[in-house]
C-alpha positions as CSV (number, residue, x, y, z in Angstrom):
1,M,-18.5,-0.5,10.4
2,I,-17.5,-4.0,9.3
3,N,-20.5,-5.5,11.0
4,N,-22.8,-3.2,9.0
5,T,-21.0,-4.3,5.8
6,V,-21.4,-8.0,6.6
7,T,-24.9,-7.6,7.6
8,S,-25.7,-5.8,4.3
9,L,-23.9,-8.6,2.4
10,D,-25.7,-11.3,4.3
11,R,-29.1,-9.6,3.5
12,L,-28.1,-9.5,-0.2
13,M,-27.2,-13.1,-0.2
14,N,-30.3,-14.1,1.6
15,D,-29.4,-17.8,1.3
16,G,-30.8,-18.9,4.7
17,R,-27.5,-20.5,5.7
18,P,-25.7,-19.6,9.0
19,D,-23.5,-16.6,8.8
20,Q,-20.2,-17.7,7.1
21,L,-19.4,-14.5,5.4
22,P,-16.8,-13.1,8.0
23,E,-14.8,-16.4,7.7
24,M,-15.0,-16.2,4.0
25,L,-13.8,-12.6,3.8
26,D,-10.9,-13.5,6.1
27,A,-10.0,-16.5,4.0
28,V,-10.0,-14.4,0.8
29,K,-7.8,-11.8,2.5
30,R,-5.3,-14.5,3.6
31,T,-5.3,-16.0,0.2
32,V,-4.7,-12.7,-1.6
33,L,-1.8,-11.9,0.8
34,E,-0.2,-15.3,0.4
35,L,-0.5,-15.1,-3.4
36,L,1.0,-11.6,-3.4
37,A,3.8,-12.5,-1.0
38,G,4.8,-15.5,-3.1
39,M,5.2,-13.7,-6.4
40,P,8.8,-13.4,-7.7
41,R,7.9,-9.8,-8.9
42,P,5.0,-7.4,-8.6
43,V,1.8,-8.5,-10.4
44,Q,-0.2,-6.4,-12.7
45,R,-3.6,-8.0,-12.1
46,L,-5.1,-10.3,-9.6
47,Q,-8.6,-11.8,-9.8
48,L,-9.8,-14.2,-7.0
49,S,-13.3,-15.6,-6.4
50,A,-14.6,-17.6,-3.5
51,G,-18.3,-18.3,-3.4
52,P,-20.1,-15.1,-3.6
53,I,-17.0,-13.0,-3.1
54,S,-14.9,-11.8,-5.9
55,V,-11.8,-9.6,-5.6
56,E,-10.2,-7.9,-8.6
57,L,-7.1,-5.7,-8.3
58,D,-5.1,-4.0,-11.1
59,W,-1.7,-2.2,-10.9
60,P,-0.4,-0.2,-13.7
61,E,3.0,-1.3,-15.0
62,P,5.6,1.4,-14.0
63,D,7.2,3.1,-17.1
64,V,10.7,3.1,-15.5
65,Q,12.7,0.5,-13.7
66,V,13.4,1.9,-10.3
67,S,15.7,0.4,-7.7
68,A,16.3,1.2,-4.0
69,H,19.5,3.0,-3.2
70,P,21.6,0.5,-1.3
71,V,23.2,1.5,2.0
72,V,26.7,0.0,2.5
73,A,27.2,-1.3,6.1
74,G,28.8,1.6,8.1
75,E,27.9,4.2,5.5
76,A,25.2,6.6,6.7
77,R,22.5,7.6,4.4
78,P,22.4,11.5,3.8
79,E,19.7,13.4,5.5
80,P,17.4,14.0,2.4
81,R,15.3,16.6,4.2
82,A,18.1,19.1,4.6
83,Q,18.7,19.1,0.8
84,V,15.2,19.9,-0.2
85,D,13.9,23.2,-1.3
86,D,10.6,23.7,0.5
87,E,9.0,25.2,-2.7
88,Q,9.5,21.8,-4.5
89,L,8.2,19.8,-1.4
90,D,5.0,17.9,-2.0
91,H,3.0,15.1,-0.3
92,I,1.5,11.8,-1.1
93,H,-1.8,11.4,0.9
94,A,-3.8,8.6,2.3
95,T,-6.5,7.5,-0.2
96,T,-8.8,5.9,2.6
97,V,-9.1,5.6,6.4
98,G,-7.2,2.8,8.0
99,I,-3.9,1.6,9.5
100,F,-0.8,2.6,7.6
101,Y,2.1,0.1,7.1
102,R,5.5,0.7,5.5
103,A,6.1,-3.1,4.8
104,P,4.1,-6.0,3.4
105,E,4.2,-7.8,6.7
106,P,5.7,-7.5,10.1
107,G,9.6,-7.9,9.9
108,A,9.7,-7.5,6.2
109,R,11.7,-4.9,4.4
110,P,9.7,-1.7,3.9
111,F,8.5,-0.9,0.3
112,V,10.6,2.2,0.2
113,V,13.1,4.1,2.4
114,E,13.8,7.9,2.6
115,G,15.9,8.9,-0.4
116,D,14.5,6.3,-2.8
117,V,13.3,7.5,-6.2
118,V,10.0,5.9,-7.1
119,A,7.9,5.5,-10.3
120,P,4.3,6.2,-11.0
121,G,2.3,3.1,-9.8
122,Q,5.1,1.9,-7.5
123,T,3.7,0.6,-4.1
124,L,4.9,2.9,-1.2
125,G,3.0,1.3,1.7
126,L,-0.3,-0.3,2.5
127,I,-3.4,0.9,4.3
128,E,-5.4,-1.8,6.1
129,A,-9.1,-1.0,5.9
130,M,-12.0,-3.3,6.7
131,K,-9.6,-6.3,6.7
132,L,-8.4,-5.3,3.2
133,M,-4.8,-4.2,2.3
134,I,-4.9,-1.2,-0.1
135,P,-1.7,-0.2,-1.8
136,V,-0.5,3.4,-1.4
137,E,1.1,4.1,-4.7
138,A,3.3,6.8,-6.1
139,D,1.2,9.2,-8.5
140,R,4.4,10.5,-10.2
141,R,8.1,10.1,-10.5
142,C,9.6,11.4,-7.2
143,R,12.1,11.1,-4.4
144,I,10.9,10.1,-0.9
145,V,12.1,12.8,1.4
146,E,10.5,11.8,4.7
147,F,7.9,9.4,6.1
148,L,5.2,11.6,7.8
149,A,3.0,8.7,9.2
150,P,4.7,6.1,11.5
151,N,4.3,2.6,10.8
152,G,1.2,0.9,12.2
153,T,-0.7,4.1,12.9
154,P,-4.2,5.0,12.1
155,V,-4.6,7.5,9.2
156,E,-7.5,9.5,7.8
157,Y,-8.5,10.1,4.2
158,G,-6.2,12.9,2.9
159,D,-3.5,12.6,5.8
160,P,-0.1,13.2,4.3
161,L,2.0,10.1,4.4
162,F,5.1,10.9,2.6
163,A,7.0,14.2,1.8
164,V,8.3,14.0,-1.7
165,V,10.1,16.1,-4.4
166,P,9.8,15.8,-8.1
167,V,12.5,13.9,-10.0
168,D,13.0,14.8,-13.7
169,E,12.8,11.9,-16.3
170,E,16.3,10.7,-17.2
């Protein structure tokens, strides 16, 4: 599928130069990931242009400050699934086809852990699709009950990634 996209973009560019588009796309991807990883806090907007390629990303500012629930060494996190009324249980689904990741890069802390309360717009994971990292965001204030897709596994559009329960505004 990527080769079809690259061919289509090459045809649109029709500049007669040797094919450099795959390298340019890879360089743009690396640059975006490096920029995001180096930020002291989440960004709201990113715009990057490299030759004929332009990437623009917007993230809404969450309405509430949410922090992860720290786990003290030796203290076990409660099993959230056992405390959930199945009538309240809902899901956050994959918005595209790709590979699901719980953390921004290998070895990094995951975006969220089971039991965390998240705000609308907060990044919960990433889906890699066509060499792009697409954020999976919370669409409401909720508590993460369970991860339904293992880290690094292929997902389809609409697959449930997280089991969640609503959390009332405080």
